C-alpha positions as CSV (number, residue, x, y, z in Angstrom):
1,M,0.0,0.0,0.0
2,T,1.4,3.4,-1.0
3,P,1.0,6.4,1.3
4,P,-1.4,9.1,0.1
5,N,0.2,11.9,-1.9
6,K,-0.2,15.4,-0.6
7,P,-0.8,18.3,-3.0
8,E,2.2,20.4,-3.8
9,W,0.8,23.5,-2.0
10,M,0.6,21.5,1.3
11,E,4.2,20.5,1.0
12,L,5.3,24.1,0.4
13,A,3.2,25.3,3.3
14,Y,4.8,22.7,5.7
15,A,8.3,23.6,4.4
16,D,7.8,27.3,5.1
17,G,7.4,26.9,8.9
18,A,5.9,29.4,11.3
19,P,6.2,33.1,10.4
20,Q,8.7,35.0,12.5
21,V,7.2,37.6,14.8
22,K,8.9,40.9,14.9
23,K,9.4,42.1,18.5
24,S,8.3,45.7,18.8
25,T,10.2,48.0,21.1
26,S,8.3,50.4,23.3
27,A,11.2,51.7,25.3
28,L,10.9,55.3,24.0
29,P,7.2,55.9,24.8
30,T,7.6,54.3,28.2
31,L,10.6,56.5,28.9
32,L,8.8,59.6,27.9
33,L,5.8,58.7,30.0
34,A,8.0,58.1,33.0
35,M,9.8,61.4,32.6
36,A,6.5,63.3,32.3
37,Q,5.2,61.7,35.5
38,L,8.5,62.4,37.3
39,I,8.4,66.1,36.3
40,V,4.8,66.5,37.4
41,G,5.4,64.7,40.7
42,V,8.5,66.7,41.6
43,D,6.7,70.0,40.7
44,A,3.8,69.0,43.0
45,L,6.1,68.3,45.9
46,V,8.0,71.6,45.4
47,A,4.8,73.6,45.1
48,Q,3.5,72.1,48.4
49,S,6.6,72.2,50.5
50,G,7.1,75.7,51.7
51,A,9.0,76.6,54.8
52,E,6.9,79.8,55.1
53,T,4.0,80.1,57.4
54,P,0.7,80.6,55.6
55,A,-0.5,84.1,55.4
56,T,-3.5,85.0,57.5
57,A,-5.7,88.0,57.2
58,N,-6.8,89.6,60.5
59,E,-9.7,92.0,60.2
60,P,-10.0,94.5,63.0
61,V,-13.2,94.2,64.9
62,V,-15.0,97.5,65.5
63,S,-17.5,97.5,68.3
64,A,-20.2,100.2,68.2
């Protein structure tokens, strides 16, 4: 008994193998996002940390 013959296109498809997947690099967008978050975070800390006492307004009370 002879084995069944496969069509030529099947043999070509099996010979090709799996397609190679190109790895995408996302280092630049990740780096830009991290830098933006760092800048905003540092600015928020600098804006809130003041050694000065808060200004208070005292209104004179006039009794009649």
